[in-house]
FIZA-856971 format. One record per residue: residue number from 1; residue in three letters; x, y, z of N, C-alpha, C, CB in turn. Coordinates in Angstrom, 2 decimals, padded with zeros to 5 digits. Glycine has a CB too. Example, Ala and Ser with C-alpha at 12.3 -4.5 7.8 and 13.67 -1.06 7.14 Angstrom:
% FIZA-856971
 num residu      nu      nv      nw     cau     cav     caw      cu      cv      cw     cbu     cbv     cbw
   1    ALA  013.19 -005.69  007.80  012.30 -004.50  007.80  013.20 -003.30  007.80  011.31 -004.47  009.05
   2    SER  012.85 -002.25  007.08  013.67 -001.06  007.14  012.90  000.03  007.87  014.08 -000.60  005.72
***
This chain:
% FIZA-856971
 num residu      nu      nv      nw     cau     cav     caw      cu      cv      cw     cbu     cbv     cbw
   1    MET -009.75 -002.84  011.60 -009.82 -002.34  009.87 -008.31 -002.01  009.48 -010.89 -000.70  009.55
   2    ASN -008.10 -002.42  008.05 -006.64 -002.31  007.62 -007.15 -001.76  006.23 -005.58 -003.85  007.63
   3    ARG -006.39 -000.76  005.98 -006.32  000.24  004.96 -004.76  000.17  004.87 -007.04  001.78  005.34
   4    ILE -004.31  000.13  003.33 -002.58 -000.04  003.12 -002.85  000.92  001.52 -001.73 -002.32  002.91
   5    ILE -002.08  002.27  001.32 -002.24  002.60  000.15 -000.45  002.63 -000.03 -003.28  003.99 -000.07
   6    LEU -000.28  001.94 -001.62  000.98  002.04 -001.91  001.05  003.56 -003.24  001.48  000.31 -002.47
   7    ILE  002.43  004.20 -002.72  002.49  005.15 -003.35  003.96  005.18 -004.13  002.16  006.18 -002.47
   8    GLY  003.98  005.97 -005.28  005.22  005.79 -005.83  005.10  005.84 -007.58  005.79  004.37 -005.23
   9    TYR  006.39  006.32 -008.03  006.32  006.63 -009.48  005.79  005.28 -010.44  007.88  007.13 -009.94
  10    MET  005.26  005.76 -011.52  004.81  004.74 -012.56  005.70  003.81 -012.66  004.57  005.23 -013.86
  11    GLY  005.68  002.52 -012.54  006.82  001.89 -013.03  007.06  001.00 -011.90  008.00  002.84 -013.42
  12    ALA  006.63  001.79 -010.87  007.54  001.21 -009.26  006.95 -000.36 -008.99  006.99  002.43 -007.45
  13    GLY  006.08 -000.66 -009.43  005.29 -002.08 -008.88  003.94 -002.16 -008.28  006.02 -002.69 -007.82
  14    LYS  003.84 -000.97 -007.94  002.62 -000.43 -007.01  001.38 -001.77 -006.93  001.84  001.22 -007.86
  15    THR  001.01 -001.72 -008.62 -000.09 -002.75 -008.79  000.47 -004.30 -008.50 -000.70 -002.62 -010.37
  16    THR  001.72 -004.59 -009.15  002.06 -005.93 -008.73  002.20 -006.39 -007.32  003.16 -006.21 -009.27
  17    VAL  002.85 -005.55 -006.91  003.34 -005.69 -004.95  001.65 -005.37 -004.73  004.92 -003.95 -003.90
  18    GLY  000.75 -004.71 -004.67 -000.59 -004.52 -004.19 -001.36 -005.54 -004.50 -001.18 -003.41 -004.63
  19    LYS -001.45 -006.36 -005.46 -002.03 -007.61 -005.59 -001.40 -008.55 -005.07 -002.26 -007.94 -006.71
  20    ALA -000.24 -008.97 -005.10  000.29 -009.81 -004.31  000.16 -009.98 -002.41  001.50 -009.54 -004.76
  21    LEU  000.12 -008.13 -002.17 -000.03 -008.07 -000.60 -001.47 -008.65 -000.21  000.12 -006.44 -000.02
  22    ALA -002.40 -007.78 -001.01 -003.73 -008.11 -000.76 -004.02 -009.52 -000.74 -004.52 -007.51 -001.66
  23    GLN -003.36 -010.19 -001.66 -003.86 -011.68 -001.54 -003.42 -012.54 -000.15 -003.25 -012.50 -002.85
  24    GLU -002.36 -012.03  000.20 -001.23 -012.76  001.32 -002.09 -012.29  002.35  000.63 -012.19  001.45
  25    LEU -002.79 -010.86  002.57 -003.25 -010.46  003.77 -004.94 -010.97  004.14 -003.05 -008.88  003.73
  26    GLY -005.54 -011.40  002.74 -006.95 -011.76  002.54 -007.42 -010.25  002.55 -007.67 -012.85  003.76
  27    LEU -007.18 -009.40  001.75 -007.92 -008.04  001.86 -008.45 -007.68  000.00 -006.55 -006.63  002.65
  28    SER -009.14 -006.97  000.43 -009.42 -006.69 -001.31 -008.28 -005.97 -001.78 -010.84 -005.69 -001.73
  29    PHE -008.31 -005.66 -003.37 -007.03 -004.83 -004.00 -008.06 -003.90 -005.08 -005.55 -006.05 -004.96
  30    TYR -007.44 -003.00 -004.74 -007.99 -001.52 -005.91 -007.00 -000.71 -006.36 -008.98 -000.29 -005.21
  31    ASP -006.68 -000.94 -007.62 -005.91 -000.08 -008.26 -006.81  001.25 -008.88 -005.18 -000.91 -009.32
  32    LEU -006.32  002.43 -008.23 -007.01  003.53 -008.27 -006.88  004.09 -009.90 -006.44  004.52 -007.10
  33    ASP -006.21  003.85 -011.03 -006.79  004.21 -011.89 -007.93  002.87 -012.64 -005.67  004.81 -012.65
  34    TRP -007.34  001.68 -012.26 -008.55  000.61 -012.81 -010.15  001.22 -012.15 -008.16 -001.32 -012.05
  35    TYR -009.86  001.52 -010.50 -011.32  002.33 -010.33 -011.50  003.16 -010.93 -011.67  002.88 -009.29
  36    ILE -010.89  004.28 -011.45 -011.23  005.51 -012.40 -012.14  004.89 -013.38 -009.88  006.22 -013.18
  37    GLU -011.34  003.99 -014.34 -011.83  003.54 -015.51 -013.07  002.81 -015.66 -010.97  002.88 -015.99
  38    GLU -013.19  002.35 -014.49 -014.34  001.25 -014.67 -015.80  002.25 -013.97 -013.85 -000.54 -013.53
  39    ARG -015.45  003.50 -012.99 -016.60  004.09 -012.80 -017.01  005.23 -013.68 -016.60  004.45 -011.59
  40    PHE -015.97  005.46 -014.84 -016.00  006.38 -016.18 -016.29  006.01 -017.09 -015.07  006.87 -016.60
  41    ARG -016.46  004.55 -017.40 -015.90  003.73 -018.75 -015.06  004.45 -019.65 -017.04  003.24 -019.66
  42    LYS -014.17  004.87 -019.34 -013.00  005.57 -020.09 -011.57  005.04 -019.66 -013.06  007.17 -019.81
  43    THR -010.85  004.85 -020.55 -009.26  004.53 -019.72 -008.99  006.15 -019.53 -007.68  003.52 -020.91
  44    VAL -007.74  005.70 -018.73 -006.97  007.02 -018.03 -006.80  008.09 -019.33 -005.18  006.55 -017.29
  45    PRO -005.88  007.45 -020.28 -005.35  008.12 -021.10 -006.21  008.96 -021.72 -004.73  007.44 -021.82
  46    HIS -007.66  007.99 -021.76 -008.62  008.89 -023.02 -009.15  010.05 -021.73 -010.41  007.66 -024.07
  47    LEU -009.52  009.88 -020.90 -009.87  010.92 -019.55 -008.79  012.20 -019.69 -009.55  009.99 -017.80
  48    PHE -007.40  011.84 -019.69 -006.19  012.78 -019.75 -006.47  013.61 -021.06 -004.66  011.94 -019.82
  49    ALA -006.74  012.90 -022.48 -007.15  013.68 -023.53 -008.26  014.60 -023.50 -007.37  012.93 -024.42
  50    GLU -009.29  013.99 -022.64 -010.63  014.52 -022.67 -010.57  015.90 -022.04 -011.66  013.57 -021.93
  51    LYS -010.01  015.73 -020.66 -010.04  016.72 -019.61 -008.94  017.55 -019.21 -010.36  016.15 -018.59
  52    GLY -007.68  017.07 -019.77 -006.73  017.40 -019.74 -006.05  017.16 -018.10 -006.89  018.61 -020.33
  53    GLU -004.90  017.25 -017.57 -004.11  016.79 -016.59 -004.91  017.39 -015.54 -002.61  017.16 -016.66
  54    GLU -005.35  018.52 -015.69 -005.76  019.29 -014.35 -007.20  018.45 -014.01 -006.02  021.22 -014.61
  55    GLY -008.07  018.34 -014.93 -009.30  018.12 -014.84 -009.14  016.34 -014.24 -010.09  018.51 -016.42
  56    PHE -008.22  015.76 -014.99 -008.36  014.22 -014.73 -007.74  014.30 -013.20 -007.39  013.08 -015.97
  57    ARG -007.02  015.21 -012.79 -006.44  014.91 -011.20 -007.69  015.34 -010.52 -004.91  015.89 -010.59
  58    GLU -008.72  016.06 -010.90 -010.04  016.46 -009.85 -010.71  015.07 -009.79 -011.29  017.80 -010.51
  59    ILE -010.67  014.50 -011.07 -011.69  013.02 -010.94 -010.86  012.12 -009.75 -011.77  011.91 -012.76
  60    GLU -009.62  012.45 -010.00 -008.88  011.06 -009.71 -008.60  011.42 -007.84 -007.03  010.83 -010.95
  61    GLN -008.87  012.66 -007.59 -008.92  013.31 -006.22 -010.08  012.67 -005.54 -009.08  014.93 -006.28
  62    ARG -011.46  012.69 -006.31 -012.44  012.22 -005.95 -012.70  010.70 -005.81 -013.14  012.75 -006.63
  63    MET -012.20  010.34 -006.64 -012.26  008.67 -006.85 -011.37  008.13 -005.58 -011.48  008.08 -008.54
  64    LEU -010.14  008.71 -005.09 -009.26  008.67 -003.97 -010.12  008.70 -003.00 -008.24  009.68 -003.84
  65    HIS -011.04  009.55 -002.75 -011.96  009.90 -001.29 -012.74  008.52 -001.25 -013.24  011.48 -001.38
  66    GLU -013.21  008.57 -002.41 -014.46  006.99 -002.55 -013.58  005.77 -001.81 -014.86  006.28 -004.72
  67    VAL -012.52  005.45 -002.86 -012.03  003.95 -002.24 -011.24  004.04 -001.01 -011.07  003.12 -003.26
  68    ALA -010.56  005.10 -000.34 -010.23  005.19  000.65 -010.99  005.01  001.76 -009.79  005.99  000.62
  69    GLU -012.46  004.94  001.52 -013.21  004.69  002.73 -013.66  003.63  002.78 -014.14  005.40  003.00
  70    PHE -013.15  002.75  001.88 -013.26  001.29  001.90 -012.49  000.42  003.20 -012.64  000.85  000.49
  71    GLU -012.92 -000.52  003.45 -012.34 -001.36  005.06 -011.41 -002.30  004.44 -013.68 -002.42  006.17
  72    ASP -010.56 -002.91  004.82 -009.56 -003.92  004.53 -009.41 -004.61  003.32 -009.66 -004.81  005.34
  73    VAL -008.39 -002.88  002.78 -008.00 -002.77  001.11 -006.48 -002.44  001.08 -008.91 -001.42  000.21
  74    VAL -006.42 -003.12  000.05 -004.59 -002.38 -000.39 -004.95 -001.71 -001.77 -002.92 -003.88 -000.76
  75    ILE -004.66 -000.51 -001.78 -004.85  000.69 -002.85 -003.58  000.95 -003.53 -005.34  002.10 -002.18
  76    SER -003.72  000.74 -004.78 -002.61  001.11 -005.43 -002.74  002.59 -006.27 -002.29 -000.07 -006.33
  77    ALA -002.26  003.68 -005.66 -002.10  005.15 -006.08 -001.76  005.31 -007.71 -000.83  005.82 -005.16
  78    GLY -002.40  006.26 -008.12 -001.61  006.52 -009.51 -000.48  007.53 -009.25 -002.62  007.16 -010.73
  79    GLY  000.75  007.41 -009.83  002.07  008.01 -009.57  001.92  009.54 -009.26  003.02  007.79 -010.81
  80    GLY  001.16  010.17 -009.96  000.93  011.26 -009.57 -000.15  011.86 -008.33  000.73  011.63 -010.61
  81    THR -000.79  010.71 -007.94 -001.99  011.11 -007.13 -001.62  011.62 -005.57 -002.99  009.80 -007.07
  82    PRO -000.27  011.44 -005.28 -000.35  012.25 -003.93  000.55  013.45 -004.14  000.16  011.35 -002.57
  83    CYS  000.56  013.88 -005.45  001.33  015.12 -005.61  000.32  016.35 -005.88  002.39  014.94 -006.85
  84    PHE -001.06  016.03 -005.45 -001.82  017.05 -005.85 -002.90  017.03 -004.92 -002.21  016.97 -007.22
  85    PHE -003.19  018.48 -004.68 -004.34  018.93 -003.98 -003.71  018.48 -002.25 -005.96  018.01 -004.65
  86    ASP -004.46  017.87 -001.61 -003.91  017.37  000.05 -003.80  016.15  000.06 -004.84  017.64  001.34
  87    ASN -003.87  015.25 -001.25 -003.94  013.70 -001.31 -003.50  012.87 -000.65 -003.60  013.26 -002.15
  88    ILE -001.96  013.56 -000.48 -000.67  012.82  000.43 -001.21  012.63  001.81  000.84  013.83  000.58
  89    ASP -001.80  014.01  002.38 -001.82  014.17  003.78 -003.55  013.17  004.21 -001.75  016.21  004.16
  90    TYR -004.30  013.48  002.91 -005.45  012.64  003.55 -005.04  011.33  003.43 -006.87  012.80  002.90
  91    MET -004.34  010.74  002.62 -003.85  009.06  002.45 -003.21  009.00  003.81 -002.58  008.59  001.01
  92    ASN -002.41  009.52  004.25 -001.93  009.43  005.44 -003.13  009.11  006.90 -001.14  010.78  005.48
  93    GLN -003.69  010.12  006.68 -004.85  009.88  007.65 -005.37  008.72  007.44 -005.92  010.80  007.61
  94    GLN -006.07  008.57  006.10 -006.98  007.24  006.05 -006.35  006.14  005.99 -007.84  007.13  004.98
  95    ALA -005.17  005.66  005.93 -004.25  004.58  006.03 -002.79  004.49  006.29 -004.36  004.08  005.09
  96    LYS -002.40  003.33  006.22 -000.89  003.03  005.80 -000.33  003.33  005.07 -000.53  002.20  005.58
  97    THR  000.44  004.20  004.82  001.44  004.50  002.97  002.45  004.21  003.23  001.73  006.06  002.13
  98    ILE  002.78  003.50  002.11  004.01  002.91  001.93  004.53  003.50  000.46  003.86  001.24  002.03
  99    TYR  005.87  004.23  000.66  006.45  004.50 -000.80  007.26  003.44 -001.64  007.38  005.64 -000.70
 100    LEU  006.78  002.94 -002.59  007.85  001.98 -003.28  008.67  003.06 -003.98  007.18  000.75 -004.42
 101    LYS  010.08  002.69 -003.52  011.11  003.55 -003.84  011.94  002.71 -005.19  012.08  003.83 -002.37
 102    ALA  011.96  003.53 -006.20  012.96  002.71 -007.38  013.68  004.10 -008.09  011.84  001.57 -008.84
 103    CYS  014.80  003.87 -008.55  015.97  004.49 -009.00  015.45  004.91 -010.51  017.36  003.45 -008.92
 104    PRO  015.91  006.01 -010.97  015.09  006.13 -012.45  015.39  005.23 -013.41  015.31  007.40 -013.19
 105    ASP  016.86  004.57 -013.40  017.02  003.27 -014.27  015.99  002.37 -014.41  018.01  002.48 -013.83
 106    VAL  015.62  001.47 -013.11  015.07  000.72 -012.74  013.35  001.00 -013.43  015.45  000.72 -011.31
 107    LEU  013.19  002.33 -013.12  011.76  002.75 -013.52  011.50  002.58 -015.15  011.53  004.40 -013.06
 108    PHE  012.66  003.32 -015.41  012.82  003.15 -017.41  012.81  001.96 -017.77  014.25  003.65 -018.24
 109    GLN  013.22  000.97 -016.86  013.39 -000.61 -017.53  011.85 -001.10 -017.08  014.91 -001.81 -016.69
 110    HIS  011.23 -001.19 -016.29  010.07 -001.59 -015.83  009.21 -000.79 -016.85  009.85 -001.32 -014.26
 111    LEU  009.08  000.37 -017.32  008.20  000.97 -018.17  008.58  000.64 -019.52  008.12  002.37 -017.96
 112    LYS  009.69  000.49 -019.73  010.23 -000.21 -021.37  009.25 -001.51 -021.36  012.31 -000.84 -021.50
 113    MET  009.19 -002.34 -020.26  008.84 -003.73 -020.46  007.19 -003.65 -020.44  009.53 -004.75 -019.24
 114    GLY  006.77 -002.43 -019.59  005.15 -002.53 -019.31  004.65 -002.80 -020.58  004.38 -001.17 -018.69
 115    LYS  003.39 -002.95 -020.87  002.47 -002.81 -021.87  001.30 -001.93 -021.55  002.05 -004.04 -022.24
 116    THR  001.06 -000.86 -020.52  000.43 -000.09 -020.13  000.51  001.16 -020.87  000.63 -000.09 -019.01
 117    GLU -000.28  001.72 -021.66  000.24  002.88 -022.16 -000.14  003.96 -021.31 -000.14  003.10 -023.49
 118    ARG  001.20  004.91 -021.30  001.22  006.18 -019.97  001.31  007.57 -020.84  002.89  006.08 -018.70
 119    PRO  000.12  008.00 -020.46 -000.15  009.29 -021.35  001.12  010.28 -021.42 -001.46  010.16 -020.72
 120    LEU  001.62  010.72 -020.10  002.72  011.34 -020.13  003.96  011.12 -020.45  002.79  011.63 -019.39
 121    LEU  004.21  010.07 -021.13  005.23  009.50 -021.78  005.08  009.06 -023.37  005.54  008.40 -020.98
 122    LYS  003.91  009.75 -023.56  003.54  009.03 -025.05  004.31  010.52 -026.10  001.17  008.72 -025.33
 123    GLY  004.83  009.29 -026.94  005.42  010.38 -028.19  007.05  010.90 -027.73  004.19  012.07 -028.29
 124    LYS  007.25  009.99 -026.54  009.02  010.67 -026.37  009.88  009.38 -026.74  009.59  011.27 -024.40
 125    SER  011.18  009.79 -027.28  012.36  008.92 -027.49  012.44  008.16 -025.87  013.90  009.96 -028.01
 126    GLU  013.64  007.30 -025.84  013.66  006.49 -024.75  014.68  007.88 -024.07  014.32  004.64 -024.99
 127    GLU  015.47  008.13 -024.63  016.02  009.97 -024.00  015.61  010.61 -023.18  015.90  011.09 -024.74
 128    GLU  014.21  011.15 -023.99  013.41  011.74 -023.38  012.67  011.35 -022.26  012.83  012.04 -024.06
 129    VAL  012.55  009.98 -022.59  011.81  009.35 -021.25  012.36  009.42 -020.21  011.53  008.09 -021.22
 130    LYS  013.84  008.82 -020.30  014.60  009.08 -019.08  014.74  010.08 -018.48  015.58  008.84 -019.13
 131    LEU  014.84  011.06 -019.26  014.95  012.52 -018.56  013.36  012.70 -017.94  015.42  013.95 -019.86
 132    PHE  012.67  012.74 -018.86  011.03  013.26 -017.86  011.47  012.28 -016.81  008.96  012.83 -018.66
 133    ILE  011.41  010.97 -016.67  011.41  010.10 -015.62  012.11  010.95 -014.20  012.29  008.72 -016.14
 134    GLN  013.51  011.49 -014.35  014.63  011.98 -013.49  013.92  013.15 -012.84  016.06  012.41 -014.31
 135    GLU  013.23  014.09 -013.97  012.84  015.56 -013.83  011.66  015.49 -012.70  012.28  016.27 -015.38
 136    SER  010.69  014.50 -013.24  009.14  014.32 -012.55  009.53  013.60 -011.27  007.89  013.30 -013.55
 137    LEU  010.43  012.54 -011.21  010.78  012.06 -009.77  011.16  012.99 -008.79  011.84  011.16 -009.77
 138    ASN  012.18  013.76 -009.27  012.86  015.34 -008.58  011.50  015.86 -008.01  013.65  016.74 -009.96
 139    LYS  010.62  016.22 -008.78  009.54  016.93 -008.15  008.72  016.33 -007.38  008.82  017.48 -008.93
 140    ARG  008.26  015.22 -007.65  007.51  014.07 -006.77  008.17  013.77 -005.81  007.23  012.82 -007.37
 141    GLU  009.34  013.23 -005.32  009.83  012.74 -004.27  009.83  013.62 -002.98  011.03  012.35 -004.63
 142    PRO  009.37  014.77 -002.83  008.59  015.48 -001.62  007.50  014.94 -001.01  008.11  016.66 -001.97
 143    PHE  006.81  014.82 -002.30  005.39  014.13 -001.72  005.61  012.73 -001.38  004.15  014.14 -002.81
 144    TYR  006.37  012.04 -002.01  006.18  010.39 -001.66  007.18  010.02 -000.58  006.49  009.32 -003.06
 145    GLN  007.86  011.40 -000.14  008.62  011.25  001.00  007.93  011.19  002.53  009.52  012.34  000.91
 146    LYS  006.64  012.07  002.11  005.84  011.73  003.37  005.06  010.77  003.54  005.14  012.54  003.70
 147    ALA  005.30  009.54  003.11  004.70  008.29  003.23  005.20  007.87  004.34  004.86  007.39  002.19
 148    GLN  004.49  007.43  005.31  004.56  006.61  006.66  006.07  005.77  006.64  003.11  005.42  006.75
 149    TYR  005.97  004.79  005.49  006.91  003.86  005.16  007.36  003.91  004.06  006.60  002.79  005.29
 150    THR  008.44  003.50  003.62  009.61  003.58  002.52  009.91  002.23  002.17  011.00  004.32  003.02
 151    LEU  010.04  001.69  000.89  010.38  000.44  001.07  011.09  000.55 -000.45  009.09 -000.72  001.46
 152    ASN  012.48  000.43 -000.60  013.32 -000.03 -001.83  012.77 -000.99 -002.60  014.57 -000.54 -001.50
 153    VAL  012.65 -000.80 -004.15  011.57 -001.81 -004.90  012.41 -001.73 -006.12  009.74 -001.28 -005.11
 154    ASP  014.07 -001.32 -006.32  014.82 -001.36 -007.29  015.30 -003.23 -007.93  016.03 -000.39 -006.69
 155    LEU  015.14 -003.90 -007.24  015.04 -004.99 -007.48  013.67 -006.02 -007.64  015.77 -005.24 -006.73
 156    LEU  012.91 -005.79 -008.41  011.38 -006.23 -008.63  011.20 -007.48 -009.86  010.46 -004.74 -009.17
 157    GLU  012.24 -007.77 -010.29  012.33 -008.31 -011.28  011.86 -009.83 -011.31  013.49 -008.07 -011.59
 158    SER  011.84 -010.60 -010.31  011.20 -011.88 -010.18  009.96 -012.06 -009.32  012.13 -012.74 -009.72
 159    TYR  009.46 -013.12 -009.39  008.32 -013.61 -008.54  009.13 -013.63 -007.25  007.58 -015.13 -009.01
 160    GLU  009.99 -014.04 -006.30  011.03 -013.97 -005.28  010.85 -012.72 -005.18  012.45 -014.44 -005.52
 161    LYS  011.26 -011.61 -006.00  011.64 -010.63 -005.30  010.38 -009.73 -005.00  012.73 -009.97 -005.99
 162    ILE  008.94 -010.19 -005.52  007.94 -009.56 -005.23  007.18 -009.98 -003.83  007.19 -009.66 -006.35
 163    LYS  007.67 -011.49 -003.52  007.17 -012.34 -002.39  008.14 -011.56 -001.30  007.41 -014.19 -002.60
 164    ASP  009.31 -011.18 -001.48  010.08 -010.54 -000.77  009.73 -009.03 -000.14  011.11 -010.56 -001.51
 165    SER  009.42 -008.16 -001.34  008.45 -007.30 -001.09  007.61 -007.04  000.00  007.83 -007.44 -001.82
 166    VAL  006.59 -008.40 -000.38  005.31 -008.23  000.57  005.83 -008.68  001.99  003.91 -009.25  000.05
 167    ARG  006.92 -009.63  001.89  007.41 -009.89  003.41  007.81 -008.70  004.18  008.64 -010.83  003.46
 168    LEU  008.75 -008.12  003.23  009.33 -006.89  003.82  008.02 -005.60  004.19  010.53 -006.31  002.56
 169    ILE  007.08 -005.62  003.65  005.92 -004.49  004.10  005.16 -005.37  005.59  004.45 -004.16  002.45
 170    ARG  005.15 -006.52  005.19  004.71 -006.96  006.49  005.20 -006.72  007.85  004.72 -008.06  006.44
 171    GLU  006.20 -006.81  007.67  007.30 -006.55  008.78  007.57 -005.13  008.92  008.68 -007.27  008.46
 172    LEU  007.41 -004.17  008.32  007.25 -002.87  008.51  006.29 -002.34  009.18  007.23 -002.36  007.57
 173    LEU  004.93 -002.79  008.72  003.44 -002.60  009.20  003.27 -003.46  010.16  002.35 -002.83  008.19
 174    ASN  004.15 -004.75  010.78  003.96 -005.75  011.76  002.48 -005.89  011.50  004.42 -005.35  013.31
 175    ILE  002.72 -006.88  010.63  001.01 -007.59  010.14  001.56 -008.94  009.73 -000.04 -006.69  008.53
***
């Protein structure tokens, strides 16, 4: 039975790398945010607005417990998922956890290029977003560091780099 959970800050490439890894290993891929959206028939930004961050984090924890029971999966967790409740400990019990680590500048560039609406960044200027990334990354880092493995993903700008990341993960996990 294979279960791999990718964690890291938003924009680190968890979904991109997760999809490529799942495909290469012949496993199912689940993005936790997409799973939540499908189950609740509402977007994450909508749930955030409707329930507040605390309400959303409770939903997220319940859905994590659902999806982390699946077998032969690669799961991309939300950026904040490991930082609430006992989520990181639970993930470590259920799966092999990998922290996709990227520096704030790289995260900023990825988020700037991305098309996804990020509730935590809404209405912020570029400077405010950079500061927000740095501050929240500092708070989240202790949780991310609890992952069983860490992979630096500062250079994920091409398909080749994504393939390299998949190869490195396979080496880390001996699979």
